[in-house]
C-alpha positions as CSV (number, residue, x, y, z in Angstrom):
1,M,30.5,5.1,16.9
2,S,31.2,1.3,17.2
3,L,29.7,-1.4,15.2
4,K,27.8,-2.4,18.2
5,H,26.1,0.9,18.4
6,V,25.4,0.7,14.7
7,H,24.0,-2.6,15.3
8,I,21.6,-1.2,18.3
9,I,20.4,1.9,16.0
10,F,19.6,-0.7,13.0
11,I,17.7,-2.9,15.5
12,I,15.7,0.4,16.6
13,A,14.6,1.4,13.3
14,S,13.8,-2.2,12.4
15,M,11.8,-1.9,15.2
16,I,9.8,1.5,14.1
17,I,9.5,-0.1,10.8
18,S,8.0,-2.9,12.1
19,V,5.4,-1.1,14.1
20,W,4.4,1.3,11.0
21,F,4.3,-1.4,8.9
22,G,1.7,-3.5,11.4
23,I,-0.1,-0.4,11.6
24,W,-0.3,0.3,7.9
25,A,-1.5,-3.4,7.8
26,S,-4.3,-3.5,10.3
27,D,-5.7,-0.1,9.3
28,Y,-5.6,-1.9,5.7
29,Y,-7.5,-4.9,7.0
30,R,-10.3,-2.6,8.8
31,H,-11.1,-1.3,4.8
32,E,-10.8,-4.2,3.1
33,K,-11.5,-7.0,5.4
34,S,-8.5,-9.6,3.6
35,V,-7.0,-12.4,5.3
36,L,-3.4,-10.9,3.7
37,Y,-3.6,-7.9,5.5
38,F,-4.5,-9.4,9.0
39,A,-1.8,-11.8,8.7
40,L,0.5,-9.2,8.0
41,A,-0.1,-7.2,10.5
42,A,0.1,-10.2,13.5
43,L,3.4,-10.8,11.6
44,S,4.7,-7.1,11.7
45,F,3.7,-7.2,15.4
46,T,4.9,-10.4,16.0
47,A,8.6,-9.5,14.8
48,F,8.2,-6.7,16.8
49,A,8.4,-8.7,19.9
50,G,10.4,-10.6,18.8
51,L,12.8,-7.5,18.2
52,I,12.2,-5.9,21.5
53,L,13.8,-9.0,22.8
54,Y,16.4,-9.2,20.9
55,L,17.4,-5.6,21.7
56,R,17.5,-6.7,25.2
57,Y,19.4,-10.0,24.8
58,F,22.1,-7.5,22.8
59,I,22.2,-5.0,25.5
60,N,22.8,-7.3,28.0
61,K,25.3,-9.2,26.6
62,Y,26.9,-6.3,25.8
63,R,27.1,-4.8,29.0
64,S,28.3,-8.1,30.7
65,K,31.1,-7.8,27.7
66,L,31.9,-4.4,29.7
67,S,32.4,-5.5,33.0
C-alpha cells in the first residue's frame, strides 16, 4: 500500500471522526444548551466539509499524475 493510499485512508478516518464528534456535540447541545457545544458541533461539521473538499482535491491531483 502506497503512502498516497494511506493518506486517503487517514482523510476518510478523520471525516468519520469529525462527523461522529459533531453529532455528539449537537446532541449534547440539545440537552445542555451551552454555546460551547454548539460551537464544537459547528466547527466539527465545518471540518467535515473541508475534509470532503480536500479529499476531492487530493484524489484529482493523484489521478492527474497517473495520466
